[in-house]
VOTI-418408 format. One record per atom (N, C-alpha, C, O): residue in one letter; x, y, z. Coordinates in steps of 0.1 Angstrom, whole numbers, plus 5000, padded with zeros to 4 digits. Layout:
residues N
AXYZ;...
This chain:
residues 409
M350687005868;M349786935863;M348886905875;M349286895887;A347786885870;A345886915880;A345786695878;A346186605872;R344886735890;R344786545888;R342786575886;R341986665891;F342486475878;F341386475871;F340686305872;F341186205868;R339386325880;R338586215882;R338186185867;R337986265858;F338186025865;F337585985851;F336485855852;F336685765860;V335385855845;V334985745844;V335085705828;V334985795820;G335185605825;G335685525810;G335085355809;G334685275817;V335185335797;V334485205793;V335385115786;V335685165775;T335885005789;T336884945777;T336184865765;T334984915765;S336284795758;S335884745751;S335284595755;S334284545750;A335784555762;A334684435768;A333584515775;A333184435783;N332984615776;N331784665782;N332084685797;N331084675804;E333284705804;E333684715816;E333984865821;E334784945816;R333284885830;R333085005834;R334985055844;R335384965850;Q335485145844;Q336885175850;Q336285335855;Q335485405848;E336685345863;E336985505874;E338385525882;E338785425888;G338985625883;G340085675889;G340485775885;G339785855879;V341885795888;V342285925892;V343785935883;V344685845883;L343686025875;L345086075866;L345386245866;L344686345869;E346686225863;E347086395861;E347286385847;E347486285840;A347086555843;A347686585832;A346986725832;A346086765839;V347786795822;V347686945824;V346187015818;V345887135819;A345386925812;A344286995809;A343186845808;A343686735807;V341886885810;V340286805808;V340886725792;V340986595792;A341286795780;A341486715767;A342786615768;A342886515762;D343786685777;D345086575777;D344686465786;D345086355784;A344086485792;A343586345803;A342386265795;A342386145797;A341486305786;A340986255777;A341586145765;A340986055761;A343186205762;A343486185749;A344386055756;A344685955750;V344686075769;V345485955777;V344485865778;V344685755772;L343285875785;L342785745783;L341885665770;L341185575769;R342285745763;R341785675747;R342985605744;R342785495739;K344285655748;K345085565740;K345385445752;K345985345748;R344885465764;R344385315772;R343285205768;R342985105773;G342885285755;G341585205751;G340385215755;G339485135753;L340385335763;L338685325772;L337885435763;L338585515757;F336785445761;F336085505759;F335385595769;F334685535778;V335485715769;V335385845779;V334085905783;V333485995777;V333785855794;V332185895796;V332386035803;V331586125803;R333486045810;R333486145821;R334886205825;R335586155834;V335086315821;V336686335832;V336386495835;V335986585827;E336586495851;E336386645853;E337886615864;E338586505867;P337886735868;P338986805881;P338686755893;P337586785897;E339286675899;E338986585916;E338386685924;E337386665931;T339086795924;T338586895938;T337386935931;T337286965919;Q336286955943;Q334886995945;Q335087125949;Q334187195944;R335787185954;R335887345961;R336687415950;R337887415947;R335187525943;R335987595939;R335587745939;R334487755944;S336087875936;S335988015940;S334588005932;S333987925924;L334488125940;L332388175937;L333088205917;L332688155907;W333988295918;W334088345902;W334388215893;W333888215882;A334988155897;A335187975887;A333687925887;A333187915876;T332987915896;T331787835898;T330887935886;T330187875877;L330888055887;L329988115876;L330688125864;L329988155854;N331688115861;N332688125849;N331788025845;N330688055839;R332187885849;R331487745846;R330487765840;R330287735828;D329587815846;D328487805842;D327587865833;D326487815827;V328287985831;V328188035817;V329087995808;V328588005797;T330387945808;T330887855794;T330987755790;T331787695783;L329587705797;L329287515793;L328187545785;L327587445781;S327787625783;S326487655772;S326687645762;S327387725758;S326087545753;S326487465743;S326687585728;S325787665726;P327687585721;P327887695709;P326487655698;P325687735693;I326487545698;I325187515692;I324087435699;I323987325704;P323087545697;P321487555702;P321087415698;P321387365688;R320187365709;R319587235706;R318387195692;R318287095685;R317587345692;R317087315681;R317687315668;R317087255659;E319187375664;E319887375654;E320687245655;E320787185645;L321287195668;L321487055667;L320786915660;L321286815656;V319186965663;V318386855654;V318286885641;V318186795632;T318387025637;T318287005622;T319786975615;T319886915605;L320787035623;L322086995615;L322286875615;L323186835608;T321586745624;T321286595625;T320886535613;T321386455606;L319486605613;L318586555604;L319286605588;L319286515579;E319686705586;E320686725576;E321386625568;E321386585556;W322486595584;W323286495575;W322686355577;W323286265571;A321486295585;A320986175582;A320586175564;A320986095555;G319786285564;G319086275550;G320086275542;G319986185533;L321486355540;L322086335529;L322986185527;L323286135516;L323186165538;L323986055538;L322885905535;L323285805530;E321685915539;E321085805532;E320585825517;E320085725511;A320685945512;A320386005499;A321485955488;A321385975476;G322985885494;G323585825486;G325085945489;G326185925483;V325086065497;V325986135492;V326986095503;V326586055513;S328186125501;S329686105511;S329586175523;S328786265525;L330486155531;L330486195546;L330886355542;L330286455545;D332086335534;D332686465533;D331886535523;D332486645521;E330786535517;E330286575504;E329286675519;E329386785524;A328486575523;A327586605537;A328086725543;A327386835544;L329486715548;L329686815561;L329786925548;L328786995549;G330486955535;G330887045531;G329487095528;G329187215532;L328687035521;L326987125522;L326787195534;L326787325533;S326587145546;S326287175553;S327187295561;S326887375570;A328087285556;A329187395559;A328687525551;A328687645556;S327987485536;S327887615531;S326487635532;S326187745527;N325387555540;N324387605541;N324187735550;N325087735559;A323287845551;A323287955562;A322887925577;A321687905579;R323587915587;R323687885600;R324187985610;R324788085605;S324187955622;S325088075630;S326288035631;S326587915630;K327788175635;K328888165629;K329588005635;K329987905629;P329388035651;P329887925660;P329187765657;P329687655661;A328087775649;A327887625644;A328787615633;A329587525632;L328587735623;L329287715608;L331287665611;L332087595605;K331387735621;K332887725629;K333087565633;K333987485629;I332287545638;I332587355642;I332287255629;I332987155625;V331387285624;V330987205614;V332187205603;V332487095598;R333087325598;R334087345589;R335387245599;R336087155594;A335387285612;A336387205619;A336287045617;A337186975615;I334786995620;I334586855618;I334986795605;I335386675605;R334786885593;R334886835580;R336386805578;R336886695575;E337086935580;E338886915581;E338986765588;E339386675580;A338886745598;A339286625608;A338786515598;A339686445594;V337386485594;V337186375590;V338186375573;V338386275567;K338486475568;K339386505555;K340686415559;K341186325554;G341086485571;G342386435574;G342186275581;G343186205585;G341286245580;G341186065581;G340685995593;G340685875595;S340086105601;S339386065614;S338086035609;S337686085598;S337285935619;S336185885616;S335185995623;S335686085630;L333885985619;L332586125626;L332786145638;L332886255644;N332786015645;N332785965658;N334186045670;N334086095681;E335286025661;E336386095665;E336086275663;E336286355672;A335686315654;A335286455649;A334686525660;A335186615666;L333386455662;L332686465671;L333286495688;L333086595695;R333886385692;R334486395703;R335486515709;R335786535721;A336086595697;A336786655697;A335686795704;A336386855713;H334586835703;H333786935706;H332786915718;H331686945717;P333486835731;P332486785739;P330986895744;P329886845746;R331387035745;R330187095748;R329187115735;R328287195734;C329487045725;C328487055715;C327886905713;C326686885715;F328686805710;F328286705712;F328186595726;F329186605734;P327386515730;P327486465746;P327886325741;P327786275730;P328486275753;P328886115747;P327886045742;P328185975733;V326786045747;V325585965738;V325486025729;V324286015726;Y325986075722;Y325586185704;Y326886065699;Y326685965691;V327686085703;V329286045697;V329085885699;V329485805690;A328485845709;A328785645709;A327285635699;A327585535692;L326485655697;L325785645685;L326185645674;L326185545666;T326785795671;T327385755659;T328285705659;T328785725647;Q329085645666;Q330185535667;Q329385435659;Q329285425646;A328785355668;A327485255668;A327285235652;A327585135645;G326585345649;G326585395636;G327285365619;G326785345607;E328585385626;E329785405617;E330085255618;E330585195608;A329885195627;A330785035626;A329484955622;A329684845616;A328084995623;A326984885615;A326784915601;A325984865593;G327985045597;G327885095582;G326185135581;G325585105571;E325385195592;E324185235591;E324185395598;E323585435608;L325085475592;L325385615600;L323985675599;L323185715608;G323685695585;G322485805583;G321385735587;G320485815585;Q320785605591;Q320185565600;Q320385615616;Q319685695622;A321085565619;A321585615632;A321385765637;A320985795648;L321685875627;L321785995628;L320086045629;L319486105637;K319885975617;K318285975617;K317585975632;K316986065638;R317885835636;R316785825652;R317685925660;R316885995666;L318985945662;L319186055670;L318786205668;L318886295677;A318286225657;A317786355654;A316386335659;A315986445662;A315586225661;A313786185664;A314386235679;A313986345683;D315386155690;D314986175698;D315686285707;D315386305719;L316986365698;L316586495699;L315686555703;L315586635713;E315086525695;E313986675693;E312486645701;E311786735705;A312286485703;A311586495713;A311586525727;A310586535735;G313086535729;G313486575743;G313386705745;G312786745754;Q313986775734;Q313586975732;Q312086955733;Q311587025742;D311286895729;D309786945728;D309486945741;D309087045747;F309686795747;F309086785763;F309686915770;F308987005774;S310886915770;S311587025772;S310787165774;S310587215785;E310387225762;E309687315758;E308087315764;E307387415763;K307787235767;K306287235769;K305987225788;K304987255795;I307187165790;I307587215808;I307387335806;I306387395808;K308687395800;K308587575802;K307687635802;K307287715810;G306987575789;G305687625787;G304587655797;G303887755798;A304487525808;A303387505816;A303687585830;A302887605840;L305187635828;L305787715842;L305587835836;L305587935844;L305387865828;L305988025823;L304588125829;L304688205838;Y303288105824;Y302388195831;Y302588205847;Y302588315853;P302688045856;P303188095871;P303688175873;P303288265881;A305088165866;A306388235867;A306388415867;A306988495874;F305288445855;F305088575854;F304388625863;F304688735868;L303188545867;L302388585874;L302888625891;L302688715900;V303488525890;V304188545909;V305188675909;V305188735920;V306088725896;V306688805894;V305788955893;V306089035902;T305088985885;T304089095881;T303489085895;T303989195901;A302889035902;A302289005916;A302989085924;A302789195928;S303889005926;S304689075939;S305489185934;S305889265943;G305889225922;G306089345919;G305289495924;G305889595928;A303689475920;A302689525922;A302389545939;A302189665944;I302389425947;I302489475961;I303689555970;I303589635980;V304989495959;V306089585964;V305489765965;V305289855974;V305289765951;V304689905948;V303889975957;V304090085961;L302889905962;L301689945972;L302489965985;L302390075992;L303289865989;L304189866001;L305189976002;L305390026013;T305890025993;T306290165992;T306690265988;T307590335992;V305690285979;V305190365971;V304290455976;V304390565980;V302790345975;V301690445980;V301390425994;V300890526000;V301390316001;V301190316015;V302090446025;V301590506034;P303290446019;P304090576027;P303390706024;P303290786033;N302690726010;N301990866006;N300990866013;N300690986016;L299990776020;L298890776027;L299090796038;L298190856045;E300290736046;E300290746058;E300290846067;E300290836079;S300290966060;S300091086068;S298891136071;S298591196081;L297991096059;L296691116061;L296091016072;L295191066078;V296390906074;V295390816084;V296090826095;V295690746104;T297590916100;T297690896113;T297791046119;T298691096126;E296991096115;E296591256118;E295391266133;E295291356140;S294691136134;S294391116141;S294991056155;S294191016164;G296291046155;G296890976163;G297190806163;G296290746168;A298190736159;A298290606154;A297590486168;A297090376167;E297690546178;E296990496185;E295790446184;E295290356192;T295090486176;T293390476176;T293390416161;T292290386156;L294390396155;L294490296142;L293890146144;L294190076154;P293190106133;P292789966134;P294289866134;P295389896132;F293989776136;F294989646137;F295289656121;F296189726117;T294589606113;T294689626097;T296189736091;T297289716087;T295289826096;T296289966090;T297589926094;T298489896087;K297589936111;K298789926117;K299789826110;K300889856105;A299389726110;A299889596104;A300389596086;A301289526082;V299589686077;V300089716066;V300789866069;V301489896060;I300889906075;I302290026082;I303389996085;I304390046080;G303489876095;G304489816099;G305589746085;G306789746082;A304089686078;A304989586068;A305889716057;A306989716053;S304989806055;S305889886047;S307189946052;S308289966046;H306889986065;H308190066073;H309189906070;H310389906066;F308489826073;F310089726078;F310689686059;F311789666056;L309789686052;L310089696039;L310889766029;L311389736018;K310689876038;K311589996029;K313090006037;K314190046034;D312589956048;D313789986063;D315289856059;D316489856056;F314489766060;F315389586056;F314889546043;F315089426041;G314289586033;G313989516022;G315089506010;G314789455999;L316289556013;L317289586003;L318089476010;L318489386002;I318389476024;I319189386038;I318489266031;I318989226020;G316889196036;G316689116034;G317089016018;G317188896017;M317089126009;M317689035996;M318688995993;M318888885987;A319589105999;A321089085999;A321388916009;A322388836006;A320288896019;A320688786023;A320188676018;A320588556019;F318888716011;F318488596004;F319488535994;F319888425992;A319988675988;A320988615975;A321988555982;A322588465975;L322388575994;L323688536000;L323688366005;L324588296007;V322488356007;V321788226010;V321888145999;V322588045997;I321088195992;I321088095972;I322288085971;I322687975970;A323288185970;A324888145968;A325488055975;A326087965969;L325288045987;L326187965996;L325787815997;L326387716001;V324287815991;V324187675990;V324087615976;V323987495975;A324187705966;A324487675953;A326087605952;A326387495946;L326987715959;L328287645964;L328687535968;L329687475965;A327487485979;A327687355988;A327387245980;A327687125983;A326587285967;A325587185961;A326987135951;A326787035944;R328287205949;R328887175941;R329887005945;R330486915939;T329687045959;T330086915965;T329286755967;T328186735972;P329986665962;P329086585956;P327986505968;P326886475965;A328686485980;A328286475993;A326886565995;A325686515994;T327086685996;T325986795997;T324986785987;T323886775991;R325286775972;R324586795967;R323586645968;R322386665969;R324086535967;R322986455968;R322186445978;R321186385976;K322386505988;K321586536000;K320386615997;K319286616003;L320786685989;L319586835984;L318886725975;L317686715977;D319286645964;D318486595960;D317586525963;D316386525960;R318786425974;R317186295981;R316586405986;R315486375981;M316386525992;M315486616001;M314486605990;M313486535990;A314886685980;A313986725964;A312786595962;A311686615959;L313486465965;L312586335958;L311786355974;L310686305971;R311686375982;R310586345990;R309786475994;R309286476005;L309686565988;L308886685985;L307486605979;L307386515971;P306586665987;P305186595980;P304886665965;P305186785962;V304386605960;V303986645944;V305486685935;V305786645924;A306086755941;A307286805938;A308486695933;A309186705923;G308586575945;G309186475945;G309086375930;G309886355922;E307586345931;E307386235921;E307486315908;E307686235898;L307386455904;L307486515894;L308886475889;L309086425877;I309786505897;I311386545895;I311886405894;I312786385885;R311586315899;R311586135895;R311086135882;R311886165874;S310086105879;S309686085867;S310286155854;S310586095844;A310386305857;A311286385851;A312486345843;A312786345831;N313086295856;N314786235853;N314386135848;N314586135836;A313886015854;A313585865847;A312885855830;A313185755823;G312085945826;G311685975812;G313485995804;G314085905798;R313886115809;R315086135804;R316286005804;R316685965793;Y316585955813;Y317185855815;Y316385725806;Y317185695797;L315585685806;L315285595794;L314885635785;L314185545780;R314885745777;R314985795762;R315985775757;R316085725745;T317685825767;T318685835762;T318785675764;T319185625754;L318685605771;L319285455773;L318285375760;L318285245758;S317585445754;S316485375744;S317385415732;S317785325725;A317685515729;A318185575720;A319885485719;A320285445708;L320585455730;L321885395727;L321685265719;L322185235709;V320485165729;V320685045728;V319485035715;V319184915714;G319185065710;G318485095696;G319285125688;G319285065678;G320185225690;G321185245679;G322385165678;G323185185670;G322485075687;G323684935683;G324484885697;G324784775701;V324585005704;V325585015716;V325184915729;V323984915734;A325984845732;A325584725738;A324984775752;A325384875757;L324384705757;L323484755773;L324784785779;L324984905780;P325584715783;P326884785793;P327684885792;P328284945801;R327784895779;R328585015773;R327285125777;R327685205786;A326085145774;A325285175772;A324785255786;A324685375787;L324585175797;L324585235809;L325085345818;L324485395828;P326285345812;P326985475819;P326985585812;P327185695816;L326885545800;L326685665789;L325085755792;L324885875791;A324285675796;A323185695800;A322885775814;A321885855814;A323585745824;A323685785834;A323585985838;A323086045847;P324386045826;P324186185827;P322886235823;P322786365823;A322086165820;A320686215814;A320286265832;A319586375834;L320686185841;L319786205855;L320386345860;L321586345864;S319486475861;S320286575872;S320286545881;S321386565887;N319386485887;N319386425902;N320286345909;N320286215908;R321386405917;R322586305919;R321986215928;R322586105928;A320986215935;A320586095943;A320085955935;A320385845938;L319186015922;L319185905915;L319985875907;L319785775900;A321085945906;A322285875894;A323085785906;A323885705903;A322685815919;A323585725924;A322985605926;A323585505922;D321885585931;D321085515928;D320985385917;D321185265918;V320885465905;V321085395890;V322585345891;V322785225887;E323485415896;E324785345894;E325085255901;E326185205900;V324285215910;V324085075919;V323684985911;V324384885910;A322785005906;A322084885895;A322684875880;A322284785872;H323684995878;H324384945864;H325484845869;H325984785860;G325984825883;G326584775887;G326484625885;G327184545880;K324784605893;K324684435893;K324784405880;K325584315877;V323984495869;V323884425852;V325084385849;V325284275843;L326184465852;L327584405849;L328184275850;L328884205843;V327284255865;V327884105867;V326784015866;V326683915872;G325784055859;G324783965853;G323583975856;G322883885851;S322984075863;S321384085869;S320684165855;S321284245848;A319384135853;A318384205846;A318084315844;A317184355852;L318484395837;L317984555842;L316584585844;L316384705848;G315684515843;G314384545853;G314784515868;G314484595878;D315284415870;D315184375885;D316184475890;D315984535900;A317484485882;A318284585892;A317684725894;A317584775906;L317384765885;L316384905884;L315784905894;L316084975903;A314584805895;A313984805908;A314084785924;A313284795933;A315584735923;A315984685936;A316684855939;A316584915950;S317084915929;S317785075935;S316385175938;S316585285943;R314885135935;R313685195935;R313785335928;R313085435931;A314685345920;A315185485911;A313785565901;A313585685899;L312685415895;L312185455883;L310585375890;L310385275897;P309685495883;P308085455891;P308085255884;P308485205874;D307585235893;D306585095886;D306385025872;D306984935866;D305385115869;D304885135854;D305785095848;D305884985843;A307085205846;A308585225838;A309585055834;A310084995825;L309085045851;L309984905851;L309484795847;L310184715841;A307984755849;A307284675841;A307284685826;A307084575820;L307384805820;L307784815807;L308884745802;L308884665793;A310084795812;A311584755808;A311484625808;A311484575797;R311184515822;R310784375824;R310084325813;R310684225808;T308884355805;T308484315791;T309584325784;T310084215782;G310284465777;G311084475767;G312084345765;G312184275756;E312884355779;E314084225781;E313384095774;E313984035765;R312284035779;R311483895776;R311283875763;R311083765757;T311383995759;T310483995741;T311684015733;T311583995721;G313084065738;G314184105730;G313584225722;G313984245711;R312684315727;R312484445720;R312884545736;R312084625742;L313884525739;L314784645749;L313984805745;L313184865751;S314684835734;S315184985733;S313385055727;S312985165730;D312684965721;D311385045719;D310784995731;D309585035729;A310784935742;A310084905756;A310685045762;A309985135766;L311685045763;L312185195771;L311585315764;L310985385772;G311685355754;G311385445741;G309585465747;G309285585750;K308785375748;K307585385752;K307585405768;K306685465774;A308285365774;A307985385790;A308885545796;A308785585808;A309785625786;A309885755785;A308785825781;A308385915788;S308285795770;S307285865767;S305885855774;S305085945772;L305485745785;L304685735793;L305185865802;L304785975802;L306185815810;L306585955819;L306386075814;L305686155820;E306886105805;E307186245798;E305486305800;E305086405807;T304686215793;T303386245792;T302486245805;T301386295806;R303186185815;R302386195825;R302886365834;R302086445839;V304386365836;V305086455842;V303986635834;V303386715841;R304086625815;R303886725811;R302186735817;R301786845821;R301186635819;R300086695821;R299686715838;R298586765841;R300186685843;R300086685861;R300686845859;R300086945864;L302186845851;L302287005853;L301687095849;L301687195856;Q300587075835;Q300087165833;Q298687165842;Q297987265840;A298187055850;A297187045858;A297487175868;A296887285870;I298587125873;I299287225883;I299087365883;I298887425893;A299287415868;A299387545864;A298287605861;A298087725864;T297187535857;T295687555855;T294987615873;T294187695878;L295487525875;L295287515891;L295687635900;L295087715907;I296987625897;I298287765907;I297487885896;I297087975903;G297387905888;G296788025883;G295888105888;G296088225890;P294688045891;P293588105900;P294088115915;P293588185924;M294988045916;M294988055934;M296188155936;M296288225947;L297088155927;L297888315924;L297088445927;L297088525936;T296388445914;T295588565915;T294988585925;T295188675933;V293988485927;V292988515944;V294188585952;V294588695949;G294588515959;G295388535967;G296488685967;G296788745977;F296988725956;F298088835954;F296588945954;F296689065957;G295388875950;G294389015948;G293889015962;G293589125966;L293888895971;L293688935987;L294389015993;L293989086003;V295989015988;V296889095999;V296489255992;V296389346000;A296389265980;A296289405977;A295089445981;A294789555986;G294389345977;G292989415988;G293389475998;G293589595999;V293689336010;V293889396022;V294789566026;V294489656035;I295789566018;I296289656018;I295789796013;I296289906017;V294989796006;V294389915994;V292489956008;V292090066010;Y291989846013;Y291089856027;Y291489886035;Y290889986039;A292889856043;A293489926054;A293290036053;A292390096060;M294290126042;M294190246043;M293090346041;M292790446048;L292490306028;L290990376024;L290190386035;L289690496037;S289990266043;S288890256052;S289390356063;S288490406069;T290890396068;T291390456075;T290790626072;T290290716079;I291090606059;I290890766055;I290090796056;I289990906061;L288590736052;L287290736052;L286790776069;L286090866072;G287490676078;G287190746088;G287690876093;G286990966098;V288590886092;V289091016094;V288491166089;V288591286093;N287791106078;N287391206071;N285791276080;N285191376084;E285691126079;E283891166091;E284091176101;E283091176108;L285291186107;L285691276122;L285491396122;L284891456131;A286091466108;A286191586107;A285491646106;A285491766109;Y284391576100;Y283091636098;Y281791656106;Y280791726105;Q282391586112;Q281391546126;Q281291686137;Q280691676147;
């Protein structure tokens, strides 16, 4: 028997967390459901894992259904249900369409569960790697309200908006990353291949008479050849140790708190996390999930643990009667303009729309700033790496030309 730490919500929208013993995560989740809890999170209590376990966890947690395919599948279900097709028939049609083998296997398993008498949200809950708690909660709310098709349609729109935002962020960072890799590789080739071949030519007149820049370039070449692999191994080891240390909640929160204090990057991290959180919360509230129950379900959208801890404090205040905008303002987890929209939504009774607008505002801000940074950093990196390469070439060629002039005199 292993010990698992859990977070759940009761039917009265009260948050509960604690530790229980079970054979596996699935068994622990089943025990919690028998207690009448809606399971938000279940994970092993121990935070210390071997390197192999950590790497294996990172690899195997990828979803068998890619996000784009999940959007397509959800839209397909929504369209069929709104057209009057029964849930069983809709799942059967999805299983007959061409799609990846893992997705096809999961759709068939969901259909079998539904045919066996399970509701759709219960069938989805059996596949947590494909359908996160937010997805299951919105499906459950749609089934309870008799508007499953509309709930799935809204869910697909929110999933697609989040996917588009992620792809735009990756696109903005792709060119600078490509430039850093290729330019760094070119400089490494210069220092490890070109400079050693020219070194014998420039040292003919004696190393003592070489200019300072030439000595520096030759020294950098020797250092890279002698200690380059050791340095790379040491750097990789440091990264691995930091990654393992970050597995403990306390260390992860400290690192994430430090990230929030970084100039420029800290504000981008805060806005990106806040945008995902508000969009998830908007989808839950708009889908009919009560706010106290929606709050813990939206929390996993925050990848920054420091912000997640701040928001969790705000959630506790909401559960005892505080307004959402006031609780989030006290935690200082979200930008002021997003908080203003949340407060407006609470006053007007249109909280879901206000949260969605706040999320769009933050996502647009992050995207524009990243595009501006990428536009600026591209020429800066080009000039910087060009100067480094130019100094290397100038130091070696100027010395060679000087040696040749002395030889002809």
